[in-house]
C-alpha positions as CSV (number, residue, x, y, z in Angstrom):
1,M,46.1,-18.6,-6.7
2,R,43.4,-18.3,-9.4
3,D,40.8,-19.4,-6.8
4,F,42.0,-16.7,-4.4
5,E,41.7,-14.0,-7.2
6,S,38.3,-15.3,-8.1
7,G,37.1,-15.2,-4.5
8,Q,38.4,-11.6,-4.2
9,S,36.7,-10.6,-7.4
10,Q,33.4,-12.2,-6.2
11,K,33.7,-10.4,-2.8
12,K,34.4,-7.1,-4.6
13,Y,31.4,-7.6,-6.8
14,Q,29.2,-8.4,-3.8
15,D,30.4,-5.3,-2.0
16,T,29.6,-3.2,-5.1
17,I,26.1,-4.7,-5.3
18,S,25.5,-4.0,-1.6
19,Q,26.7,-0.4,-2.0
20,T,24.6,0.0,-5.1
21,I,21.5,-1.2,-3.3
22,E,22.1,1.0,-0.2
23,T,22.9,4.1,-2.3
24,S,19.9,3.6,-4.6
25,L,17.5,3.1,-1.7
26,I,18.8,6.2,0.1
27,D,18.6,8.3,-3.1
28,L,15.1,7.2,-3.7
29,Y,13.6,7.2,-0.1
30,G,16.1,9.0,2.1
31,I,18.0,7.5,5.1
32,N,14.8,7.0,7.1
33,G,13.1,5.2,4.2
34,Y,16.1,3.1,3.7
35,K,16.2,2.1,7.4
36,S,12.4,1.3,7.3
37,I,12.7,-0.9,4.2
38,I,15.7,-2.8,5.5
39,Q,14.2,-3.3,9.0
40,A,11.0,-4.7,7.4
41,M,13.1,-7.1,5.4
42,M,15.3,-8.1,8.3
43,K,12.2,-8.9,10.4
44,E,10.7,-10.9,7.5
45,C,13.6,-13.1,6.7
46,D,15.7,-13.0,9.9
47,K,18.9,-11.9,8.1
48,S,21.2,-9.0,8.8
49,E,21.3,-5.9,6.7
50,K,24.6,-6.9,5.0
51,E,23.2,-10.3,4.2
52,I,20.2,-8.7,2.5
53,T,22.0,-6.0,0.6
54,G,24.9,-8.3,-0.3
55,N,22.6,-10.8,-2.0
56,Y,20.6,-9.4,-4.8
57,E,18.4,-12.5,-5.2
58,L,17.4,-12.4,-1.5
59,F,16.9,-8.6,-1.7
60,S,14.7,-8.8,-4.7
61,S,12.6,-11.7,-3.3
62,M,12.1,-9.8,0.0
63,I,11.0,-6.6,-1.9
64,Q,8.5,-8.6,-3.9
65,R,7.2,-10.5,-0.9
66,I,6.8,-7.3,1.2
67,F,5.8,-4.7,-1.3
68,G,4.5,-6.7,-4.3
69,K,4.3,-5.3,-7.8
70,I,4.8,-1.7,-6.5
71,G,8.1,-2.7,-4.9
72,D,9.1,-4.3,-8.2
73,S,8.5,-1.2,-10.2
74,K,9.4,1.5,-7.6
75,I,12.3,-0.1,-5.8
76,L,13.8,-2.9,-7.9
77,E,13.7,-1.3,-11.4
78,P,16.1,1.6,-10.5
79,I,18.4,-0.8,-8.7
80,K,18.4,-3.3,-11.6
81,M,19.4,-0.5,-14.0
82,E,22.4,0.5,-11.7
83,I,23.5,-3.2,-11.3
84,N,23.3,-3.7,-15.1
85,K,25.5,-0.7,-15.6
86,I,28.0,-2.2,-13.2
87,Q,27.9,-5.6,-14.9
88,D,28.4,-3.9,-18.3
89,I,31.5,-2.0,-16.9
90,N,32.9,-5.2,-15.4
91,M,32.4,-7.1,-18.7
92,I,34.2,-4.4,-20.6
93,S,37.1,-4.2,-18.2
94,Q,37.6,-8.0,-18.3
95,T,38.0,-8.0,-22.1
């Protein structure tokens, strides 16, 4: 039962990360900018939108590969801040 709960918790966390990435990109660049960024990433790594947004490590490596240092500061930094807030909330709620 514990493995099932752990799996559900991990799935919920991945969904939250995915939603955070999507929301942050749309807030920063609008829906067209979001689609453009995601399409470039999908073409580059041959993965689906959900695979990219649901895996922060893959997402960040694609941003760095496609956009370089500008992508790191303009795209990843705001998303990292949001993810850190989520992680802090999760840590507090688990104690």
